[in-house]
C-alpha positions in Angstrom: 0.5 -0.2 0.1 0.9 3.5 -0.4 1.9 5.7 1.8 -0.4 8.6 0.0 -3.8 7.4 0.1 -5.2 3.6 -0.3 -5.7 2.2 -3.4 -10.2 1.7 -3.5 -9.9 5.9 -2.8 -9.7 4.8 -6.5 -12.9 3.0 -7.0 -14.4 6.8 -6.5 -12.3 8.7 -7.6 -11.8 8.0 -11.6 -15.7 8.7 -12.0 -15.8 12.6 -10.0 -12.7 13.2 -11.7 -14.5 12.3 -14.5 -18.5 13.6 -13.4 -15.9 16.9 -12.9 -14.8 16.9 -15.6 -18.1 16.7 -17.4 -19.8 19.4 -15.8 -17.3 21.3 -16.2 -17.6 21.0 -20.4 -21.3 21.3 -20.0 -20.5 24.4 -18.4 -22.3 22.8 -15.0 -20.2 24.8 -12.1 -22.4 23.7 -9.4 -22.5 20.5 -10.2 -18.8 20.3 -10.9 -17.6 22.3 -7.9 -19.7 19.6 -5.6 -17.6 16.9 -7.2 -14.5 18.9 -7.0 -15.9 18.9 -3.6 -16.2 15.4 -3.1 -13.0 14.9 -4.2 -11.5 16.2 -1.6 -13.3 14.4 0.9 -11.9 11.3 -1.1 -8.5 11.9 -1.0 -9.4 13.1 2.8 -10.5 9.4 3.7 -8.2 7.5 2.3 -5.3 8.9 3.5 -2.7 7.2 4.6 0.3 9.1 6.2 2.8 7.1 7.4 3.3 5.8 11.1 6.6 5.1 12.7 6.1 2.1 14.5 7.5 1.9 18.2 10.5 -0.8 18.7 9.6 -3.4 21.5 8.2 -7.4 20.4 5.9 -7.1 23.2 3.8 -4.6 22.7 0.7 -3.4 21.6 0.2 -1.3 18.6 -3.7 -0.2 17.6 -4.5 -0.9 14.6 -6.8 1.9 14.2 -6.6 5.7 15.0 -9.4 7.3 17.0 -11.1 7.9 21.0 -11.0 4.9 23.3 -14.4 4.9 24.6 -14.5 1.6 26.5 -12.1 -0.8 28.5 -14.3 -4.1 29.4 -13.6 -7.1 31.0 -15.0 -10.2 29.9 -16.3 -13.1 31.3 -13.1 -15.0 30.9 -10.8 -12.4 32.4 -10.1 -11.1 28.6 -10.3 -7.4 28.2 -11.9 -5.2 25.4 -10.7 -2.2 24.3 -13.7 0.0 21.9 -11.8 2.9 19.9 -14.4 5.1 17.6 -13.4 6.3 14.6 -14.9 9.0 13.4 -15.1 10.3 9.7 -12.1 13.2 10.7 -9.9 9.7 11.4 -8.1 8.0 10.1 -9.5 4.7 8.3 -6.8 2.1 7.9 -7.1 -0.5 9.9 -3.4 -1.9 11.2 -1.7 -5.0 12.6 -1.6 -4.6 16.6 0.9 -7.6 16.6 3.7 -9.1 14.6 1.7 -12.8 14.2 -0.3 -14.8 11.2 -3.9 -13.7 10.5 -5.4 -17.9 11.8 -8.8 -17.1 11.4 -11.0 -14.0 9.7 -14.9 -14.6 10.3 -17.9 -12.2 8.7 -20.8 -11.5 10.4 -23.3 -10.1 8.4 -25.6 -7.7 11.4 -27.2 -4.1 10.9 -26.1 -1.1 11.0 -26.4 0.7 15.1 -24.4 3.6 15.5 -20.4 2.4 16.2 -20.4 3.7 20.0 -23.4 2.1 20.3 -22.4 -0.6 22.8 -24.9 -3.0 21.2 -22.7 -2.8 17.7 -19.8 -5.2 19.3 -22.7 -7.6 19.0 -24.6 -7.2 16.6 -23.2 -4.8 13.8 -22.0 -6.2 10.4 -18.4 -7.2 11.2 -15.1 -9.1 10.1 -13.6 -11.0 13.0 -9.5 -11.6 12.8 -7.4 -13.8 15.3 -3.8 -12.6 14.6 -1.8 -15.2 16.8 1.7 -14.4 17.9 5.1 -15.7 19.0 3.9 -15.8 22.4 -0.3 -14.3 22.7 -3.1 -13.7 20.3 -4.8 -10.5 19.5 -9.2 -10.9 17.9 -9.3 -7.8 16.5 -13.0 -6.4 15.6 -13.7 -4.1 12.0 -17.4 -3.0 13.2 -19.4 -1.0 10.2 -21.2 1.9 11.9 -24.6 3.5 10.8 -22.8 5.4 8.4 -19.9 3.0 7.4 -21.1 -0.1 5.4 -17.9 -1.9 4.5 -15.5 -4.0 5.6 -12.5 -4.3 4.2 -9.8 -7.3 5.1 -6.9 -7.4 2.5 -4.7 -10.6 4.0 -6.0 -13.7 4.2 -5.1 -16.7 6.8 -2.4 -17.8 7.2 -1.2 -14.9 5.2 2.0 -13.1 8.1 1.6 -10.2 9.7 3.6 -7.2 11.2 3.1 -4.8 13.6 1.4 -2.1 12.1 1.0 -2.9 8.7 -1.6 -2.2 6.9 -4.6 -4.8 6.9 -7.4 -3.2 5.7 -10.7 -0.4 6.9 -13.5 0.7 7.1 -16.1 2.6 4.8 -16.8 6.6 6.3 -17.3 6.4 10.1 -16.6 3.3 13.0 -15.5 1.3 15.0 -12.9 -1.4 16.2 -13.0 -3.7 18.7 -9.6 -4.6 20.2 -9.4 -8.2 22.2 -6.4 -9.7 24.5 -5.9 -12.0 26.9 -5.7 -10.7 31.3 -2.5 -10.7 31.4 -1.7 -8.1 28.8 -0.6 -4.4 31.0 -3.0 -1.9 29.4 -1.4 1.4 28.2 -4.5 3.0 27.7 -7.0 4.6 29.0 -11.3 5.8 28.7 -11.6 9.7 26.9 -7.0 8.4 25.5 -7.1 9.4 21.6 -4.4 6.3 19.5 -3.1 6.4 16.4 -2.9 3.0 14.3 0.3 1.4 14.2 1.8 4.0 16.3 0.7 4.1 19.4 0.6 1.4 22.4 -2.1 -0.3 24.0 -0.7 -2.4 25.8 2.4 -5.0 27.2 2.5 -8.8 27.3 5.3 -10.9 29.2 
């Protein structure tokens, strides 16, 4: 993937460029301006800034940009960290650890607002299980009220490096990270995190 913009953007950019040219040729100034504004938004939304990945093989980095809205303990002691992405956040998703994508499960579902707790269970989502050398992490790409497409570019069996791009969610969303009980959490509710560069926790 490039460091400027995700390749998925071109599915939207090319038609908009053609529309802008057509409207300009037909002297439909307002429609041409609207197409240019939409072009700017698509470039902004699919931006892919370069990130500095922190050293440390036992560090878990954030898979997404956004705000930590909830840290919950499950019945078996695992912790679930929920990150909410507004439409203004970078929407590229990254691997929180180095390892192998052991499992990828797609679940059809509803489109409740991403900040709603029910979204973690009811919304359309991809569930990725990443097995590292000493731990396993689950990442959930969850669609929201506006987000209607969860995208994963990786397949089960593929190796991932910590901070490597693995997919995106289109237009506002939520990412849940499920970590083992032994992980020392390094963030708290309300913190802003950046995909690939912010440390969520540390495992031994």
